[in-house]
C-alpha positions in Angstrom: -131.7 -81.7 -133.3 -135.1 -82.8 -133.6 -136.7 -83.8 -136.8 -135.5 -80.4 -138.9 -132.2 -79.4 -137.4 -129.9 -76.1 -137.8 -126.6 -76.6 -139.4 -125.6 -78.1 -142.8 -125.4 -81.9 -142.1 -122.0 -81.8 -144.7 -120.3 -79.8 -141.6 -122.3 -80.8 -138.4 -122.3 -83.6 -136.3 -125.7 -84.2 -134.4 -126.3 -85.1 -131.0 -129.5 -86.6 -129.5 -129.7 -88.5 -126.2 -133.7 -89.5 -127.1 -133.9 -91.2 -130.3 -137.1 -92.7 -129.6 -138.7 -89.8 -128.4 -141.2 -88.2 -130.5 -139.3 -85.0 -130.8 -135.8 -86.9 -131.3 -133.5 -87.5 -133.9 -133.6 -91.2 -134.8 -130.4 -91.6 -136.5 -127.7 -88.8 -134.8 -124.3 -88.9 -135.1 -123.6 -88.7 -131.3 -126.0 -90.8 -129.0 -125.3 -89.1 -125.7 -126.5 -86.4 -123.0 -125.4 -83.1 -124.1 -123.9 -82.5 -120.8 -121.1 -85.2 -121.6 -120.3 -85.3 -125.2 -117.8 -88.0 -126.0 -115.6 -85.7 -127.8 -111.9 -84.2 -127.1 -111.8 -80.4 -126.1 -111.5 -78.0 -128.6 -113.4 -80.4 -131.9 -115.8 -78.0 -132.8 -115.7 -74.6 -134.7 -119.3 -74.4 -133.4 -122.3 -75.3 -131.3 -126.1 -74.8 -132.1 -128.5 -75.8 -129.4 -132.2 -75.2 -130.0 -134.6 -75.6 -127.0 -132.3 -77.6 -125.3 -130.9 -75.8 -122.3 -134.0 -75.2 -120.8 -134.6 -79.2 -120.4 -131.2 -79.4 -118.5 -131.4 -78.9 -114.4 -127.4 -77.8 -114.2 -127.3 -74.7 -116.7 -123.8 -73.6 -116.0 -122.5 -77.1 -115.8 -124.1 -77.9 -119.5 -122.6 -74.6 -121.0 -119.4 -75.7 -120.0 -119.8 -78.9 -121.7 -120.1 -76.8 -124.8 -117.5 -74.5 -124.5 -115.2 -77.1 -123.6 -115.7 -78.8 -126.7 -116.0 -75.4 -128.6 -112.5 -74.3 -130.2 -111.2 -71.0 -128.8 -113.1 -68.3 -130.9 -116.1 -70.8 -131.7 -119.1 -69.4 -131.6 -122.4 -71.0 -129.6 -125.7 -70.4 -131.2 -128.5 -70.8 -128.4 -132.0 -70.5 -129.4 -134.2 -70.6 -126.4 -138.1 -70.3 -125.5 -139.0 -66.8 -124.5 -140.2 -67.1 -120.8 -143.0 -64.3 -121.4 -144.2 -66.5 -125.1 -144.2 -69.6 -123.7 -146.4 -71.4 -121.4 -143.5 -70.6 -118.8 -145.0 -66.8 -118.5 -146.1 -66.8 -115.5 -143.1 -68.3 -113.8 -140.4 -66.5 -112.1 -137.0 -65.5 -114.4 -134.1 -67.3 -113.1 -131.5 -65.5 -112.0 -127.9 -65.7 -112.4 -127.1 -66.5 -108.6 -129.6 -69.4 -108.8 -127.4 -71.0 -111.7 -124.4 -70.6 -109.9 -126.4 -72.4 -106.7 -127.2 -74.9 -108.7 -123.5 -75.4 -110.3 -122.2 -75.9 -106.8 -125.0 -77.9 -104.9 -126.8 -80.1 -107.5 -125.8 -83.6 -108.1 -126.7 -86.0 -110.8 -130.1 -86.7 -109.1 -133.3 -85.1 -110.3 -133.6 -81.7 -109.4 -137.5 -81.5 -108.0 -136.9 -78.4 -106.4 -138.5 -76.7 -109.3 -141.9 -78.7 -109.3 -144.1 -76.5 -107.3 -143.3 -73.1 -109.0 -144.0 -75.1 -112.3 -147.2 -76.4 -111.3 -148.1 -73.0 -109.8 -147.0 -70.9 -113.1 -148.5 -73.4 -115.9 -151.8 -73.5 -113.8 -152.4 -69.8 -114.4 -152.6 -70.1 -118.1 -155.8 -69.5 -119.5 -155.9 -72.3 -122.0 -154.1 -74.8 -119.4 -156.9 -77.7 -119.4 -156.8 -77.7 -122.9 -153.2 -77.9 -123.1 -153.2 -80.7 -120.5 -155.4 -83.0 -122.7 -153.1 -82.0 -126.0 -149.7 -83.0 -123.8 -151.6 -86.2 -122.8 -152.4 -87.0 -126.5 -148.8 -85.9 -127.7 -147.0 -87.9 -124.7 -149.4 -90.6 -123.4 -148.5 -89.3 -119.8 -150.7 -87.4 -117.3 -149.1 -83.4 -117.2 -148.1 -83.9 -113.6 -146.3 -87.2 -114.2 -143.0 -85.8 -112.7 -141.3 -89.4 -113.1 -142.2 -89.7 -116.9 -140.9 -86.0 -117.2 -137.7 -86.5 -115.7 -137.1 -90.1 -117.3 -138.0 -87.9 -120.6 -136.6 -84.8 -120.0 -139.9 -83.3 -120.8 -139.6 -80.2 -118.2 -138.6 -76.7 -118.2 -136.3 -76.0 -115.6 -135.5 -72.7 -116.0 -137.0 -69.5 -117.9 -135.3 -66.5 -119.4 -135.6 -64.0 -121.7 -132.6 -62.5 -124.1 -131.3 -60.4 -121.4 -131.2 -63.3 -118.5 -129.2 -65.4 -121.2 -127.1 -62.5 -122.0 -126.2 -62.2 -118.3 -125.1 -65.8 -117.9 -122.9 -66.0 -121.4 -120.9 -62.7 -119.7 -120.5 -64.4 -116.4 -118.7 -67.5 -118.3 -116.7 -64.7 -120.0 -118.1 -65.0 -123.6 -118.4 -62.3 -125.7 -121.6 -61.4 -127.2 -121.8 -61.3 -130.7 -125.5 -60.8 -131.2 -128.8 -61.2 -129.2 -132.2 -60.8 -131.2 -135.6 -60.9 -129.2 -137.4 -62.9 -131.6 -136.2 -65.3 -134.1 -138.6 -65.0 -137.2 -139.5 -68.7 -137.9 -139.5 -69.5 -134.1 -141.6 -66.8 -132.6 -141.6 -68.4 -129.1 -137.8 -68.3 -129.2 -134.9 -65.5 -128.6 -131.3 -66.0 -130.1 -128.1 -65.4 -128.6 -124.4 -65.5 -130.4 -121.7 -65.9 -128.5 -117.8 -66.5 -129.2 -115.6 -68.3 -126.8 -112.3 -66.5 -126.2 -109.4 -67.3 -128.1 
């Protein structure tokens, strides 16, 4: 949820894994990884995720967990970085087949298969040298310190636009309710809203 979470706290349980992280929520309702939520099936009317899914190496596994805790007819709100408007702009969009392969093949070990592609893409950004300095200032680690990135989930495994995400949600047999290319308060983001079948 970060420092400024979405969702009215009277009706929302906040989950965070990295409570001591500079971007983390210090006192969430649930301290856990979003891929294994300690709640029963069909517990929630809605699930909101903002800039989390790209940090998860197994997208379909994560989404299936969120759907598990969502009630039939419940709503999934996803705010995600738009691939063309972030530092990932030079990376190839992640295909549905890639996510299916990840679901079938990945273990819980860190997926290091994206490192070369990430480095190649990020290095093409005009402001990359400045970005490296800013990253070091914010995180206290070198931009290519992969052990730090995996330990703190500071890595974008996959990149999308609203089109790729709509394809993923339809593959999971969700009903698309709303898709918008730009979130007004997050110019670097898109939004997809989908409903779990009843």
